[in-house]
C-alpha positions in Angstrom: 50.8 21.2 -13.8 51.9 24.0 -16.1 54.5 26.7 -16.5 53.4 30.3 -16.0 54.8 33.1 -18.3 54.3 36.8 -17.8 55.4 39.0 -20.8 55.7 42.7 -20.1 52.5 42.9 -18.1 51.3 46.1 -16.6 48.3 47.3 -14.6 47.4 50.9 -14.3 44.6 52.6 -12.4 44.3 56.0 -14.1 47.6 57.8 -13.5 48.6 55.2 -10.9 50.8 52.3 -12.1 50.4 49.2 -9.8 52.8 47.1 -11.8 54.8 47.6 -15.0 57.0 45.6 -17.4 56.7 42.4 -15.3 58.4 39.6 -17.3 59.1 36.2 -15.8 58.7 32.5 -16.6 58.0 30.0 -13.8 58.9 26.5 -14.8 56.5 23.6 -14.4 56.4 22.3 -10.8 58.5 25.0 -9.2 57.6 27.0 -6.0 58.1 30.8 -6.6 57.6 33.5 -4.0 56.7 37.1 -4.8 58.0 39.3 -1.9 58.3 43.0 -1.2 57.0 45.8 1.0 53.3 46.6 1.1 52.0 48.2 -2.1 54.8 46.8 -4.3 52.3 45.0 -6.6 52.8 41.4 -5.6 49.1 40.7 -5.0 48.1 42.5 -8.2 50.4 40.1 -10.1 48.8 37.1 -8.4 45.3 38.3 -9.0 46.2 38.9 -12.7 47.4 35.4 -13.1 44.1 34.1 -11.4 42.0 36.3 -13.7 40.6 38.3 -10.9 42.4 41.4 -12.1 42.6 42.6 -15.7 45.9 43.8 -17.1 46.5 47.0 -19.0 49.4 45.7 -21.1 51.2 42.4 -21.8 50.5 38.7 -22.0 49.9 36.0 -19.5 50.4 32.3 -20.4 49.4 29.2 -18.4 51.1 26.3 -20.1 51.1 27.3 -23.8 47.7 29.0 -23.6 47.3 32.8 -23.7 44.8 33.5 -20.9 44.4 37.3 -21.1 40.7 37.0 -22.1 39.9 33.6 -20.5 37.6 34.0 -17.4 39.0 33.1 -14.0 36.8 30.0 -13.7 38.3 28.5 -16.9 42.0 29.1 -16.1 42.4 25.9 -14.0 44.1 27.7 -11.2 43.4 27.4 -7.4 43.8 30.3 -5.1 44.1 30.5 -1.3 43.4 33.8 0.3 44.5 35.4 3.5 41.0 35.2 5.0 40.5 31.5 4.0 37.2 32.2 2.2 35.5 29.0 3.5 31.8 28.5 3.1 30.4 28.8 6.6 27.3 26.7 6.0 29.2 23.7 4.6 31.2 21.1 6.6 34.9 20.6 6.1 34.2 17.7 3.8 31.8 19.7 1.7 34.2 22.6 1.5 36.9 20.3 0.3 34.6 18.8 -2.3 33.1 22.1 -3.5 35.3 22.6 -6.5 35.1 19.0 -7.5 31.3 19.1 -7.5 31.3 22.3 -9.6 33.3 20.2 -12.2 30.7 17.5 -12.0 33.1 14.8 -11.0 31.7 11.4 -9.9 30.6 11.1 -6.3 32.9 8.2 -5.6 35.9 10.0 -7.1 35.1 13.1 -5.0 34.9 11.1 -1.8 38.3 9.5 -2.6 40.0 12.8 -3.3 38.5 14.4 -0.1 39.8 11.5 2.0 43.2 11.6 0.4 43.6 15.4 0.9 42.3 15.3 4.4 44.7 12.5 5.3 47.7 14.4 3.9 46.7 17.6 5.9 45.9 15.7 9.0 42.3 17.0 9.1 40.4 13.7 8.7 38.9 14.1 12.2 37.5 17.5 11.2 35.5 16.5 8.1 32.1 16.8 9.8 32.7 20.1 11.5 31.7 23.6 10.2 34.3 26.3 9.8 33.2 28.2 13.0 34.1 25.1 15.0 37.7 25.2 13.7 40.8 27.1 14.9 42.6 29.5 12.5 45.2 26.9 11.7 42.6 24.3 11.0 40.7 26.7 8.7 43.8 27.4 6.8 44.5 23.7 6.3 40.9 23.3 4.9 41.5 26.2 2.5 44.7 24.6 1.3 43.0 21.3 1.0 40.1 22.7 -1.0 42.7 24.1 -3.5 44.8 20.9 -3.6 41.8 18.6 -4.1 41.1 20.2 -7.5 44.6 19.3 -8.7 44.9 22.6 -10.7 47.6 23.5 -13.1 48.7 26.3 -10.9 48.4 26.9 -7.2 48.2 30.6 -6.1 48.6 31.6 -2.4 48.1 35.2 -1.2 49.7 35.6 2.2 47.9 32.5 3.5 49.8 32.4 6.9 49.6 36.0 7.9 46.6 35.4 10.3 48.3 32.6 12.2 50.3 32.9 15.4 54.1 32.5 15.2 54.3 28.8 16.1 51.4 27.7 13.9 52.8 29.8 11.1 56.2 27.9 11.3 54.4 24.6 11.5 52.2 25.3 8.5 55.1 26.6 6.5 56.8 23.3 7.0 53.6 21.4 5.9 53.3 23.6 2.8 56.9 22.7 1.7 56.2 19.0 2.3 52.9 19.2 0.4 54.6 20.9 -2.6 57.1 18.1 -2.7 54.2 15.6 -2.7 51.9 17.1 -5.3 54.5 19.0 -7.4 52.0 21.7 -8.6 53.4 24.9 -9.9 53.0 27.3 -7.0 53.2 31.1 -6.8 53.1 32.4 -3.2 52.8 36.1 -2.1 54.2 37.3 1.2 55.8 40.3 2.8 57.6 38.0 5.2 61.2 37.5 4.1 61.5 34.4 6.3 58.7 32.7 4.4 60.3 33.7 1.2 63.7 32.4 2.1 62.5 29.0 3.5 59.8 28.2 0.9 61.0 29.3 -2.4 62.8 27.7 -5.3 63.0 31.2 -6.7 62.3 34.5 -5.1 61.0 37.6 -7.0 61.7 40.8 -5.1 59.4 43.7 -6.0 59.4 47.4 -5.2 57.0 50.0 -6.6 55.5 47.7 -9.2 58.9 46.7 -10.6 61.0 43.6 -10.3 64.3 44.2 -8.4 65.8 40.7 -8.6 64.9 37.1 -9.4 67.0 34.3 -8.0 67.3 31.4 -5.5 67.2 32.4 -1.9 70.9 32.0 -1.1 72.0 33.9 -4.2 69.8 36.8 -3.5 71.0 36.9 0.1 74.7 36.8 -0.8 74.6 38.7 -4.0 71.7 41.3 -3.8 71.2 43.4 -7.0 70.8 46.6 -5.0 70.5 48.2 -1.6 66.7 47.6 -1.4 67.1 43.8 -1.9 70.0 43.7 0.5 68.1 45.4 3.3 64.8 43.7 2.7 66.1 40.1 2.9 67.8 39.3 6.1 66.6 39.4 9.7 67.8 41.5 11.4 68.3 43.7 8.3 71.6 44.7 6.9 73.3 47.9 8.3 74.0 50.6 5.8 76.8 53.0 6.6 77.7 56.2 4.6 81.4 56.2 3.8 83.9 58.3 1.8 86.9 56.9 -0.1 90.3 58.3 0.9 93.7 56.8 0.3 92.8 53.2 0.3 90.3 53.4 3.1 86.6 54.1 3.7 86.2 57.0 6.2 83.2 57.0 8.5 82.8 59.3 11.4 86.5 60.3 11.1 87.5 56.6 11.4 89.3 54.8 8.6 88.3 51.3 7.4 91.1 49.8 5.3 89.8 48.1 2.2 91.5 45.2 0.3 92.8 45.3 -3.3 89.9 43.3 -4.6 87.4 46.1 -3.7 89.6 48.8 -5.1 90.0 46.9 -8.4 86.3 46.4 -8.7 85.3 49.9 -7.7 88.1 52.1 -9.1 87.2 54.7 -6.6 88.4 58.3 -6.7 89.4 60.5 -3.8 86.4 61.8 -1.9 83.9 59.5 -3.6 80.9 58.6 -1.5 79.5 55.0 -1.1 77.0 53.1 1.0 78.7 50.3 2.9 76.5 47.4 3.9 77.3 44.8 6.6 74.9 42.3 8.2 74.5 42.2 12.0 75.8 38.6 12.1 79.1 39.8 10.6 79.7 42.2 13.5 81.1 40.9 16.9 82.2 42.3 20.2 85.9 43.2 19.9 88.6 40.7 21.0 92.3 40.9 20.3 92.1 37.5 18.6 89.5 38.6 16.1 91.3 41.9 15.4 94.2 39.8 14.0 92.0 38.1 11.5 90.8 40.8 9.1 88.3 42.6 11.3 88.1 46.3 11.9 87.1 47.8 15.3 84.7 50.7 15.8 83.2 52.1 19.0 79.4 52.6 19.4 76.9 53.6 22.0 74.1 51.2 22.9 70.5 52.5 22.4 68.3 49.4 22.8 68.9 45.8 23.9 66.4 43.3 22.5 66.7 39.7 23.9 65.7 37.2 21.2 66.1 34.0 23.2 69.2 32.3 22.0 70.9 35.7 21.3 70.5 39.4 21.8 70.0 42.1 19.2 71.9 45.2 20.1 70.8 48.5 18.4 73.5 51.1 18.7 74.8 54.3 17.1 78.3 55.3 16.1 79.6 57.9 18.6 78.4 61.5 18.0 76.4 60.6 14.9 72.9 59.4 13.9 74.3 56.4 12.1 72.7 53.1 13.3 74.6 49.9 13.7 72.8 46.7 14.8 74.7 43.5 15.9 74.1 40.2 17.7 75.7 39.0 20.9 75.4 35.9 23.1 72.3 35.5 25.3 74.3 35.9 28.5 75.8 39.3 27.5 75.2 41.9 30.2 75.4 45.2 28.3 72.8 47.9 28.8 71.5 51.2 27.3 74.1 54.0 27.3 77.1 51.6 27.4 79.9 52.2 25.0 81.4 49.1 23.4 83.9 48.3 20.7 82.7 46.0 17.9 84.6 44.4 15.0 83.4 44.4 11.4 84.3 41.5 9.3 86.0 43.2 6.3 85.6 40.0 4.2 81.8 40.4 4.3 81.1 43.9 3.0 78.7 45.1 0.5 79.2 48.4 -1.4 76.3 50.3 -3.0 76.1 53.3 -5.3 74.7 56.2 -3.2 72.3 57.5 -5.9 71.0 54.4 -7.7 71.4 51.9 -4.9 73.0 49.4 -7.3 75.3 46.8 -5.8 78.9 47.6 -6.8 80.6 44.9 -4.7 79.2 42.0 -2.8 81.1 39.5 -0.6 81.0 35.9 -1.8 82.0 34.5 1.6 78.5 33.1 2.4 
C-alpha cells in the first residue's frame, strides 16, 4: 500500500487541455473517487497514475517514489477497466494467476493466493471456466480478483460497474466496499455515477473541464458544495436552480416574494436589484399544508409537466406558472396528481443554497443536513 500524490499535473493534446493543475494527495489505504461529467479528465488522471498516459507537466508520486518516467509495468499498480480485459483463452484460475506468474512467484504461493481471492469474491466454483462461460457480473469479479491477487500498492478502477445491470451494480458496489475494508489497498475509482461516488468514497474529487472543483467527504460536498456545478451534479434528483432578485429583504421570483432570514442577509450583504441563483433540493420541497406553512416554509404554485413514479415515491417535474423555470420535487407513491394540474408546494427556507450568477461560486449553503 502507498499514498499517491499528484503535483500540478497537466495533459495537453496540441491546443486541447485534458487536465491542468491537478494537485491532490491520497493517503495510504483510502478509497478516493474521481467523479464528473463525460470529458472532465477523470480517466486521463487515472491512466496517468497507471503510466498508460504521459503527462505534459507536473509530478506523480506513488509512495515516496517519483514515477513520471517509470514504465507502467514497474509502478506496482493494478487497474480494472470497464470492459474487464480478461484473457479469453485462459480459465478463471489462470486469469487470476496471470500477474503472479509474470512476477515469477512460486506455484504453491500462486495457488494459495488464487484460492483466497476466489473465496473472498465467491467465484471458487468458476475457477475452471473460460470468460465466455461467465455472466457480466462474474467477469467483473474475475477482473477485480486478478487485480487484488497481485496485492499492488495502488488499485485503479475505471468505471468498472458501468456494464452491469442495476441490481448487479448495487450488489457489486457493496462487495467492493467490503473488499476495500478487508484488503486496505489505496484505491482510486473513476465514475460518472454520483451514487457510486457518494456510497463508496472516503473522499470525492469533483472534476469539470479538466479542473478540480472540490475535494471532500461525500456528506460535506453534498451539504456544502463549493459551487453550482458541484451542487447540481451530486444529488439524485439534482438540485433545482431558480433565478432570483433581491428586493427589500426578500428574493423575488416570478413576481412572488420569498422572505429570507437575517443570517442570509448578513452573509450576502445584498444590494437592491442584485441577482442570484437560488438552489433547493427536491427532497426539501413538499406539497403545501397549513401545518408546514407555519414552520418556516414558503409556498409557491406550479404546473405539473411530467410525473415519474420511482417506486416508493414519485418525482414530479413542474414549471413555475407562466415561466420556463423548472422545479422538481418528490411526493408519496400514492399521490394522484397528473400532467397539467396546478399545485401549491412549500420550499424549506432553512435549506437554501445561494450561488453567484456569473462565477457559480457558493455564497451561502444551508448546514441543516
